KOLGU-762334 format. One record per atom (N, C-alpha, C): x, y, z; residue number from 0. Coordinates in steps of 0.1 Angstrom, whole numbers, plus 5000, padded with zeros to 4 digits. Layout:
+------+------+------+-----+
|   xx |   yy |   zz | num |
+------+------+------+-----+
|    X |    Y |    Z | NUM |
...
+------+------+------+-----+
END
This chain:
+------+------+------+-----+
|   xx |   yy |   zz | num |
+------+------+------+-----+
| 2975 | 4664 | 3958 |   0 |
| 2976 | 4649 | 3959 |   0 |
| 2963 | 4644 | 3954 |   0 |
| 2962 | 4633 | 3946 |   1 |
| 2950 | 4626 | 3942 |   1 |
| 2945 | 4618 | 3955 |   1 |
| 2933 | 4616 | 3955 |   2 |
| 2925 | 4610 | 3965 |   2 |
| 2931 | 4595 | 3968 |   2 |
| 2935 | 4586 | 3957 |   3 |
| 2940 | 4574 | 3960 |   3 |
| 2955 | 4574 | 3967 |   3 |
| 2961 | 4584 | 3962 |   4 |
| 2976 | 4587 | 3967 |   4 |
| 2974 | 4591 | 3981 |   4 |
| 2965 | 4598 | 3985 |   5 |
| 2964 | 4604 | 3999 |   5 |
| 2959 | 4591 | 4007 |   5 |
| 2949 | 4586 | 4003 |   6 |
| 2945 | 4573 | 4011 |   6 |
| 2954 | 4565 | 4014 |   6 |
| 2965 | 4561 | 4003 |   7 |
| 2975 | 4553 | 4005 |   7 |
| 2985 | 4558 | 4016 |   7 |
| 2988 | 4570 | 4015 |   8 |
| 2997 | 4577 | 4025 |   8 |
| 2990 | 4576 | 4038 |   8 |
| 2979 | 4579 | 4040 |   9 |
| 2971 | 4577 | 4054 |   9 |
| 2972 | 4563 | 4059 |   9 |
| 2969 | 4554 | 4050 |  10 |
| 2971 | 4539 | 4053 |  10 |
| 2984 | 4536 | 4058 |  10 |
| 2995 | 4542 | 4052 |  11 |
| 3010 | 4537 | 4055 |  11 |
| 3012 | 4543 | 4069 |  11 |
| 3008 | 4555 | 4073 |  12 |
| 3010 | 4561 | 4087 |  12 |
| 3002 | 4553 | 4095 |  12 |
| 2987 | 4550 | 4094 |  13 |
| 2982 | 4543 | 4104 |  13 |
| 2988 | 4529 | 4107 |  13 |
| 2992 | 4521 | 4096 |  14 |
| 2999 | 4509 | 4098 |  14 |
| 3012 | 4511 | 4107 |  14 |
| 3019 | 4521 | 4103 |  15 |
| 3031 | 4523 | 4110 |  15 |
| 3028 | 4525 | 4125 |  15 |
| 3018 | 4533 | 4129 |  16 |
| 3015 | 4534 | 4142 |  16 |
| 3010 | 4523 | 4148 |  16 |
| 3004 | 4514 | 4141 |  17 |
| 2998 | 4501 | 4147 |  17 |
| 3008 | 4491 | 4149 |  17 |
| 3020 | 4492 | 4143 |  18 |
| 3031 | 4481 | 4145 |  18 |
| 3039 | 4483 | 4158 |  18 |
| 3045 | 4472 | 4162 |  19 |
| 3051 | 4473 | 4176 |  19 |
| 3060 | 4485 | 4177 |  19 |
| 3067 | 4488 | 4167 |  20 |
| 3077 | 4499 | 4168 |  20 |
| 3071 | 4512 | 4170 |  20 |
| 3060 | 4514 | 4165 |  21 |
| 3052 | 4526 | 4166 |  21 |
| 3040 | 4527 | 4173 |  21 |
| 3038 | 4517 | 4181 |  22 |
| 3023 | 4517 | 4189 |  22 |
| 3026 | 4527 | 4201 |  22 |
| 3014 | 4530 | 4206 |  23 |
| 3014 | 4537 | 4219 |  23 |
| 3015 | 4529 | 4231 |  23 |
| 3020 | 4533 | 4240 |  24 |
| 3022 | 4525 | 4253 |  24 |
| 3006 | 4521 | 4259 |  24 |
| 3006 | 4509 | 4265 |  25 |
| 2992 | 4505 | 4272 |  25 |
| 2993 | 4506 | 4287 |  25 |
| 2984 | 4508 | 4293 |  26 |
| 2982 | 4508 | 4308 |  26 |
| 2985 | 4495 | 4312 |  26 |
| 2996 | 4491 | 4320 |  27 |
| 2998 | 4478 | 4325 |  27 |
| 2987 | 4474 | 4335 |  27 |
| 2979 | 4482 | 4341 |  28 |
| 2968 | 4479 | 4350 |  28 |
| 2957 | 4471 | 4340 |  28 |
| 2956 | 4476 | 4328 |  29 |
| 2946 | 4470 | 4319 |  29 |
| 2952 | 4458 | 4310 |  29 |
| 2964 | 4459 | 4306 |  30 |
| 2969 | 4449 | 4297 |  30 |
| 2984 | 4449 | 4299 |  30 |
| 2989 | 4436 | 4300 |  31 |
| 3003 | 4432 | 4303 |  31 |
| 3007 | 4422 | 4291 |  31 |
| 3019 | 4423 | 4287 |  32 |
| 3025 | 4412 | 4277 |  32 |
| 3040 | 4413 | 4279 |  32 |
| 3045 | 4401 | 4273 |  33 |
| 3060 | 4399 | 4274 |  33 |
| 3064 | 4396 | 4260 |  33 |
| 3072 | 4403 | 4252 |  34 |
| 3077 | 4398 | 4240 |  34 |
| 3085 | 4386 | 4241 |  34 |
| 3086 | 4378 | 4231 |  35 |
| 3095 | 4365 | 4231 |  35 |
| 3108 | 4369 | 4238 |  35 |
| 3113 | 4380 | 4234 |  36 |
| 3127 | 4383 | 4237 |  36 |
| 3127 | 4387 | 4251 |  36 |
| 3117 | 4390 | 4258 |  37 |
| 3116 | 4395 | 4271 |  37 |
| 3113 | 4384 | 4282 |  37 |
| 3109 | 4372 | 4277 |  38 |
| 3107 | 4360 | 4285 |  38 |
| 3119 | 4355 | 4290 |  38 |
| 3119 | 4352 | 4303 |  39 |
| 3131 | 4348 | 4311 |  39 |
| 3130 | 4333 | 4312 |  39 |
| 3141 | 4325 | 4307 |  40 |
| 3139 | 4311 | 4307 |  40 |
| 3150 | 4307 | 4317 |  40 |
| 3146 | 4297 | 4325 |  41 |
| 3155 | 4291 | 4335 |  41 |
| 3157 | 4276 | 4333 |  41 |
| 3169 | 4272 | 4331 |  42 |
| 3172 | 4258 | 4329 |  42 |
| 3171 | 4250 | 4343 |  42 |
| 3165 | 4237 | 4341 |  43 |
| 3164 | 4229 | 4353 |  43 |
| 3178 | 4223 | 4357 |  43 |
| 3178 | 4217 | 4369 |  44 |
| 3191 | 4213 | 4374 |  44 |
| 3196 | 4201 | 4366 |  44 |
| 3186 | 4194 | 4359 |  45 |
| 3189 | 4180 | 4351 |  45 |
| 3193 | 4184 | 4338 |  45 |
| 3191 | 4197 | 4334 |  46 |
| 3195 | 4202 | 4320 |  46 |
| 3186 | 4196 | 4309 |  46 |
| 3174 | 4192 | 4312 |  47 |
| 3166 | 4186 | 4302 |  47 |
| 3155 | 4196 | 4297 |  47 |
| 3153 | 4208 | 4304 |  48 |
| 3144 | 4217 | 4298 |  48 |
| 3146 | 4230 | 4305 |  48 |
| 3139 | 4240 | 4298 |  49 |
| 3139 | 4254 | 4305 |  49 |
| 3124 | 4257 | 4307 |  49 |
| 3122 | 4263 | 4318 |  50 |
| 3108 | 4270 | 4321 |  50 |
| 3108 | 4285 | 4322 |  50 |
| 3096 | 4291 | 4319 |  51 |
| 3095 | 4305 | 4321 |  51 |
| 3082 | 4306 | 4327 |  51 |
| 3079 | 4311 | 4338 |  52 |
| 3068 | 4313 | 4344 |  52 |
| 3062 | 4327 | 4340 |  52 |
| 3050 | 4327 | 4333 |  53 |
| 3044 | 4338 | 4329 |  53 |
| 3035 | 4346 | 4336 |  53 |
| 3029 | 4339 | 4347 |  54 |
| 3019 | 4344 | 4356 |  54 |
| 3018 | 4333 | 4368 |  54 |
| 3015 | 4339 | 4379 |  55 |
| 3014 | 4332 | 4391 |  55 |
| 3027 | 4324 | 4395 |  55 |
| 3023 | 4314 | 4403 |  56 |
| 3033 | 4306 | 4409 |  56 |
| 3029 | 4290 | 4409 |  56 |
| 3032 | 4281 | 4401 |  57 |
| 3026 | 4267 | 4400 |  57 |
| 3028 | 4262 | 4415 |  57 |
| 3036 | 4266 | 4424 |  58 |
| 3038 | 4260 | 4438 |  58 |
| 3029 | 4266 | 4448 |  58 |
| 3021 | 4277 | 4445 |  59 |
| 3014 | 4284 | 4454 |  59 |
| 2999 | 4283 | 4449 |  59 |
| 2989 | 4285 | 4458 |  60 |
| 2975 | 4285 | 4455 |  60 |
| 2971 | 4295 | 4445 |  60 |
| 2965 | 4291 | 4434 |  61 |
| 2958 | 4301 | 4425 |  61 |
| 2964 | 4296 | 4411 |  61 |
| 2959 | 4305 | 4400 |  62 |
| 2961 | 4303 | 4386 |  62 |
| 2975 | 4305 | 4384 |  62 |
| 2981 | 4297 | 4373 |  63 |
| 2994 | 4301 | 4367 |  63 |
| 2995 | 4298 | 4352 |  63 |
| 3005 | 4303 | 4346 |  64 |
| 3007 | 4301 | 4333 |  64 |
| 3023 | 4301 | 4331 |  64 |
| 3026 | 4291 | 4324 |  65 |
| 3041 | 4291 | 4321 |  65 |
| 3045 | 4285 | 4308 |  65 |
| 3055 | 4285 | 4302 |  66 |
| 3060 | 4279 | 4291 |  66 |
| 3072 | 4269 | 4295 |  66 |
| 3073 | 4258 | 4289 |  67 |
| 3083 | 4248 | 4291 |  67 |
| 3090 | 4246 | 4277 |  67 |
| 3103 | 4247 | 4276 |  68 |
| 3111 | 4242 | 4264 |  68 |
| 3117 | 4231 | 4267 |  68 |
| 3113 | 4220 | 4259 |  69 |
| 3120 | 4207 | 4261 |  69 |
| 3130 | 4206 | 4252 |  69 |
| 3142 | 4204 | 4256 |  70 |
| 3155 | 4201 | 4248 |  70 |
| 3154 | 4187 | 4239 |  70 |
| 3160 | 4188 | 4228 |  71 |
| 3159 | 4175 | 4221 |  71 |
| 3164 | 4164 | 4228 |  71 |
| 3159 | 4152 | 4227 |  72 |
| 3162 | 4139 | 4232 |  72 |
| 3158 | 4139 | 4246 |  72 |
| 3150 | 4145 | 4253 |  73 |
| 3146 | 4145 | 4268 |  73 |
| 3131 | 4143 | 4269 |  73 |
| 3129 | 4134 | 4278 |  74 |
| 3114 | 4130 | 4280 |  74 |
| 3115 | 4127 | 4295 |  74 |
| 3102 | 4130 | 4300 |  75 |
| 3100 | 4129 | 4314 |  75 |
| 3097 | 4114 | 4316 |  75 |
| 3099 | 4109 | 4328 |  76 |
| 3094 | 4095 | 4332 |  76 |
| 3081 | 4095 | 4337 |  76 |
| 3073 | 4083 | 4337 |  77 |
| 3059 | 4082 | 4341 |  77 |
| 3057 | 4089 | 4355 |  77 |
| 3047 | 4098 | 4356 |  78 |
| 3044 | 4105 | 4368 |  78 |
| 3029 | 4110 | 4366 |  78 |
| 3025 | 4116 | 4376 |  79 |
| 3011 | 4123 | 4378 |  79 |
| 3011 | 4136 | 4384 |  79 |
| 3000 | 4143 | 4383 |  80 |
| 3001 | 4155 | 4390 |  80 |
| 2986 | 4156 | 4398 |  80 |
| 2985 | 4164 | 4408 |  81 |
| 2976 | 4166 | 4417 |  81 |
| 2964 | 4174 | 4411 |  81 |
| 2966 | 4182 | 4401 |  82 |
| 2957 | 4189 | 4394 |  82 |
| 2957 | 4187 | 4379 |  82 |
| 2945 | 4190 | 4373 |  83 |
| 2945 | 4191 | 4358 |  83 |
| 2954 | 4200 | 4354 |  83 |
| 2961 | 4199 | 4343 |  84 |
| 2970 | 4207 | 4336 |  84 |
| 2967 | 4208 | 4321 |  84 |
| 2967 | 4222 | 4316 |  85 |
| 2961 | 4224 | 4304 |  85 |
| 2973 | 4229 | 4295 |  85 |
| 2975 | 4224 | 4282 |  86 |
| 2986 | 4227 | 4272 |  86 |
| 2983 | 4231 | 4258 |  86 |
| 2991 | 4240 | 4253 |  87 |
| 2991 | 4241 | 4238 |  87 |
| 3004 | 4240 | 4235 |  87 |
| 3007 | 4232 | 4224 |  88 |
| 3022 | 4231 | 4218 |  88 |
| 3022 | 4244 | 4209 |  88 |
| 3034 | 4252 | 4212 |  89 |
| 3036 | 4263 | 4206 |  89 |
| 3046 | 4260 | 4193 |  89 |
| 3055 | 4252 | 4195 |  90 |
| 3066 | 4250 | 4184 |  90 |
| 3070 | 4235 | 4187 |  90 |
| 3074 | 4229 | 4175 |  91 |
| 3080 | 4216 | 4176 |  91 |
| 3069 | 4205 | 4177 |  91 |
| 3074 | 4193 | 4179 |  92 |
| 3066 | 4181 | 4181 |  92 |
| 3067 | 4175 | 4195 |  92 |
| 3057 | 4176 | 4202 |  93 |
| 3058 | 4170 | 4216 |  93 |
| 3053 | 4157 | 4215 |  93 |
| 3059 | 4146 | 4223 |  94 |
| 3056 | 4133 | 4222 |  94 |
| 3048 | 4130 | 4236 |  94 |
| 3038 | 4121 | 4235 |  95 |
| 3029 | 4118 | 4248 |  95 |
| 3029 | 4104 | 4248 |  95 |
| 3030 | 4100 | 4262 |  96 |
| 3027 | 4086 | 4265 |  96 |
| 3020 | 4085 | 4277 |  96 |
| 3013 | 4073 | 4280 |  97 |
| 3005 | 4070 | 4292 |  97 |
| 3009 | 4057 | 4299 |  97 |
| 3006 | 4056 | 4311 |  98 |
| 3009 | 4044 | 4319 |  98 |
| 3021 | 4045 | 4327 |  98 |
| 3025 | 4034 | 4335 |  99 |
| 3034 | 4034 | 4344 |  99 |
| 3047 | 4027 | 4339 |  99 |
| 3047 | 4023 | 4326 | 100 |
| 3059 | 4018 | 4319 | 100 |
| 3064 | 4028 | 4310 | 100 |
| 3077 | 4033 | 4311 | 101 |
| 3083 | 4041 | 4302 | 101 |
| 3086 | 4034 | 4289 | 101 |
| 3082 | 4039 | 4277 | 102 |
| 3082 | 4033 | 4265 | 102 |
| 3082 | 4044 | 4254 | 102 |
| 3093 | 4051 | 4252 | 103 |
| 3092 | 4063 | 4242 | 103 |
| 3088 | 4058 | 4229 | 103 |
| 3090 | 4046 | 4224 | 104 |
| 3086 | 4040 | 4212 | 104 |
| 3070 | 4041 | 4210 | 104 |
| 3062 | 4040 | 4221 | 105 |
| 3049 | 4041 | 4220 | 105 |
| 3042 | 4052 | 4222 | 105 |
| 3050 | 4065 | 4223 | 106 |
| 3044 | 4077 | 4224 | 106 |
| 3038 | 4082 | 4211 | 106 |
| 3029 | 4093 | 4213 | 107 |
| 3021 | 4098 | 4202 | 107 |
| 3026 | 4112 | 4199 | 107 |
| 3029 | 4116 | 4187 | 108 |
| 3034 | 4130 | 4183 | 108 |
| 3023 | 4139 | 4183 | 108 |
| 3025 | 4150 | 4188 | 109 |
| 3014 | 4162 | 4187 | 109 |
| 3022 | 4174 | 4182 | 109 |
| 3016 | 4181 | 4172 | 110 |
| 3022 | 4192 | 4167 | 110 |
| 3018 | 4205 | 4170 | 110 |
| 3026 | 4216 | 4167 | 111 |
| 3023 | 4229 | 4171 | 111 |
| 3008 | 4232 | 4168 | 111 |
| 3001 | 4239 | 4177 | 112 |
| 2988 | 4243 | 4178 | 112 |
| 2978 | 4233 | 4185 | 112 |
| 2984 | 4222 | 4189 | 113 |
| 2975 | 4211 | 4194 | 113 |
| 2973 | 4214 | 4209 | 113 |
| 2961 | 4211 | 4214 | 114 |
| 2955 | 4215 | 4229 | 114 |
| 2956 | 4199 | 4235 | 114 |
| 2963 | 4200 | 4246 | 115 |
| 2963 | 4188 | 4255 | 115 |
| 2959 | 4190 | 4268 | 115 |
| 2954 | 4180 | 4276 | 116 |
| 2950 | 4180 | 4288 | 116 |
| 2957 | 4169 | 4297 | 116 |
| 2963 | 4172 | 4307 | 117 |
| 2967 | 4161 | 4316 | 117 |
| 2958 | 4161 | 4326 | 117 |
| 2950 | 4149 | 4328 | 118 |
| 2941 | 4150 | 4339 | 118 |
| 2947 | 4145 | 4352 | 118 |
| 2943 | 4151 | 4364 | 119 |
| 2948 | 4150 | 4376 | 119 |
| 2949 | 4135 | 4381 | 119 |
| 2960 | 4132 | 4386 | 120 |
| 2964 | 4118 | 4391 | 120 |
| 2963 | 4107 | 4382 | 120 |
| 2965 | 4111 | 4369 | 121 |
| 2966 | 4100 | 4358 | 121 |
| 2981 | 4100 | 4352 | 121 |
| 2986 | 4088 | 4351 | 122 |
| 3000 | 4086 | 4347 | 122 |
| 3002 | 4089 | 4333 | 122 |
| 3014 | 4096 | 4331 | 123 |
| 3017 | 4101 | 4318 | 123 |
| 3033 | 4103 | 4318 | 123 |
| 3037 | 4104 | 4306 | 124 |
| 3050 | 4109 | 4303 | 124 |
| 3052 | 4116 | 4290 | 124 |
| 3062 | 4123 | 4288 | 125 |
| 3061 | 4132 | 4275 | 125 |
| 3075 | 4139 | 4273 | 125 |
| 3078 | 4147 | 4263 | 126 |
| 3089 | 4154 | 4259 | 126 |
| 3092 | 4155 | 4245 | 126 |
| 3105 | 4157 | 4245 | 127 |
| 3109 | 4160 | 4229 | 127 |
| 3119 | 4147 | 4224 | 127 |
| 3118 | 4145 | 4212 | 128 |
| 3127 | 4134 | 4207 | 128 |
| 3138 | 4141 | 4198 | 128 |
| 3134 | 4145 | 4187 | 129 |
| 3145 | 4149 | 4177 | 129 |
| 3147 | 4164 | 4177 | 129 |
| 3138 | 4172 | 4182 | 130 |
| 3139 | 4187 | 4181 | 130 |
| 3133 | 4193 | 4194 | 130 |
| 3138 | 4205 | 4195 | 131 |
| 3133 | 4213 | 4207 | 131 |
| 3117 | 4214 | 4205 | 131 |
| 3111 | 4214 | 4216 | 132 |
| 3096 | 4218 | 4216 | 132 |
| 3092 | 4227 | 4227 | 132 |
| 3084 | 4236 | 4224 | 133 |
| 3079 | 4247 | 4234 | 133 |
| 3065 | 4245 | 4235 | 133 |
| 3061 | 4243 | 4249 | 134 |
| 3047 | 4241 | 4253 | 134 |
| 3043 | 4252 | 4262 | 134 |
| 3029 | 4255 | 4262 | 135 |
| 3025 | 4265 | 4273 | 135 |
| 3016 | 4257 | 4281 | 135 |
| 3016 | 4258 | 4294 | 136 |
| 3008 | 4251 | 4304 | 136 |
| 3001 | 4260 | 4313 | 136 |
| 2990 | 4258 | 4318 | 137 |
| 2983 | 4265 | 4326 | 137 |
| 2973 | 4257 | 4336 | 137 |
| 2971 | 4261 | 4346 | 138 |
| 2963 | 4254 | 4357 | 138 |
| 2962 | 4261 | 4369 | 138 |
| 2958 | 4254 | 4380 | 139 |
| 2957 | 4261 | 4393 | 139 |
| 2967 | 4253 | 4402 | 139 |
| 2974 | 4262 | 4411 | 140 |
| 2983 | 4256 | 4420 | 140 |
| 2977 | 4253 | 4434 | 140 |
| 2985 | 4247 | 4442 | 141 |
| 2998 | 4243 | 4441 | 141 |
| 2997 | 4229 | 4433 | 141 |
| 3007 | 4227 | 4425 | 142 |
| 3009 | 4215 | 4416 | 142 |
| 3020 | 4207 | 4421 | 142 |
| 3017 | 4195 | 4424 | 143 |
| 3027 | 4185 | 4429 | 143 |
| 3029 | 4174 | 4418 | 143 |
| 3040 | 4169 | 4417 | 144 |
| 3043 | 4158 | 4407 | 144 |
| 3047 | 4145 | 4416 | 144 |
| 3039 | 4133 | 4411 | 145 |
| 3043 | 4121 | 4418 | 145 |
| 3050 | 4110 | 4408 | 145 |
| 3062 | 4107 | 4410 | 146 |
| 3069 | 4097 | 4400 | 146 |
| 3059 | 4084 | 4403 | 146 |
| 3060 | 4077 | 4391 | 147 |
| 3053 | 4063 | 4393 | 147 |
| 3056 | 4054 | 4379 | 147 |
| 3067 | 4048 | 4383 | 148 |
| 3072 | 4039 | 4371 | 148 |
| 3074 | 4025 | 4375 | 148 |
| 3069 | 4018 | 4366 | 149 |
| 3071 | 4003 | 4367 | 149 |
| 3084 | 3999 | 4359 | 149 |
| 3093 | 3991 | 4365 | 150 |
| 3105 | 3988 | 4358 | 150 |
| 3100 | 3975 | 4350 | 150 |
| 3106 | 3973 | 4337 | 151 |
| 3104 | 3961 | 4329 | 151 |
| 3113 | 3949 | 4334 | 151 |
+------+------+------+-----+
END
């Protein structure tokens, strides 16, 4: 076998072993992961979104990470949280608003890849308009949510 063909054959074998179907197991004491199909989504009672807690528990002291899947046409009402919360939009367009008056027409769109901070005790509302949105949120628990809406 010529050197270029041998090198190509070795590269194919190495790439096959490096892909998810051919990778070696990792020690879960060192690295943990969940493939998208392994993430367990739970729909909320109102049917407006689904959540998947990836790490920790937002209701208990300590760090947590979770994903929230907003279903089309659903937005939260004005509220605040007792802790800073940090987000990255994973897919879709997430709509953000601030203040105590719910006004979806004044919200600002943020696209996939955008980093967002909800500062503690500051009023905001957010959600999905035309399509599904997946966001990842992390912070320190326990997190509480306080509704705060002014009626027009």
